[in-house]
C-alpha positions in Angstrom: 0.0 0.0 0.0 1.3 3.4 -1.0 1.8 6.0 1.8 -0.2 9.2 1.6 1.7 12.3 0.5 0.7 15.9 1.1 2.1 19.2 -0.1 1.0 22.6 1.2 1.3 25.7 -1.0 1.1 29.3 0.0 0.2 32.0 -2.5 0.5 35.7 -1.6 -0.7 37.1 -5.0 2.7 38.7 -5.4 4.9 35.9 -6.6 4.6 32.2 -7.6 3.1 29.8 -5.0 5.6 28.3 -2.7 5.9 25.0 -1.0 5.3 25.5 2.7 5.0 21.9 4.0 5.4 18.5 2.6 5.4 15.0 4.0 4.4 11.3 3.7 2.6 9.0 6.0 1.9 10.5 9.4 3.2 13.9 8.4 1.0 14.0 5.4 -2.0 13.1 7.6 -1.1 15.9 10.0 -0.7 18.5 7.1 -4.2 17.6 5.9 -5.6 17.7 9.4 -4.2 21.2 10.0 -5.5 22.3 6.6 -9.0 21.1 7.5 -8.9 22.7 10.9 -8.1 26.0 9.2 -10.7 25.7 6.4 -8.0 25.3 3.8 -9.2 23.5 0.6 -7.8 20.1 0.1 -7.3 19.0 -3.5 -6.4 15.5 -4.5 -4.2 15.1 -7.5 -1.6 12.3 -7.2 0.2 13.4 -10.3 0.6 17.0 -9.1 1.7 15.8 -5.6 4.4 13.6 -7.2 5.8 16.6 -9.2 5.5 19.0 -6.2 7.2 16.5 -3.8 10.4 16.9 -5.7 10.6 20.6 -4.6 12.0 21.7 -1.3 10.1 23.8 1.3 10.4 27.4 0.4 10.7 26.7 -3.4 8.4 28.4 -5.8 6.5 26.1 -8.1 8.0 25.8 -11.6 6.4 27.7 -14.5 5.2 24.4 -16.0 2.8 24.0 -13.1 1.4 27.6 -13.1 -1.8 26.8 -15.0 -2.6 23.6 -13.0 -2.1 25.4 -9.7 -3.8 28.6 -10.8 -7.0 26.5 -11.7 -7.0 25.0 -8.2 -6.5 28.4 -6.5 -9.3 30.0 -8.6 -11.6 27.1 -7.8 -10.8 27.3 -4.0 -11.5 31.1 -4.1 -14.8 30.5 -5.9 -15.8 28.0 -3.2 -14.9 30.4 -0.4 -16.9 33.2 -2.1 -20.0 31.0 -2.2 -19.7 30.0 1.5 -19.3 33.5 2.8 -22.5 34.9 1.1 
């Protein structure tokens, strides 16, 4: 059985999103738990996690992932807008 992986990104609307946390197994579970506790959208994309897991904490995502990550960010903001009405 494959261990769970999680990657946390931060986007400040100034520069490219950055990796702020990453982990496998228990650490991945904890990252997801903290995200849920703070109403942060969790998005499941095994392919994207595999690519992002090669980055180090503090690294900006590569340009090749801008579109994929931008779509996720836009979707998460649209969900937040709907829940705050």
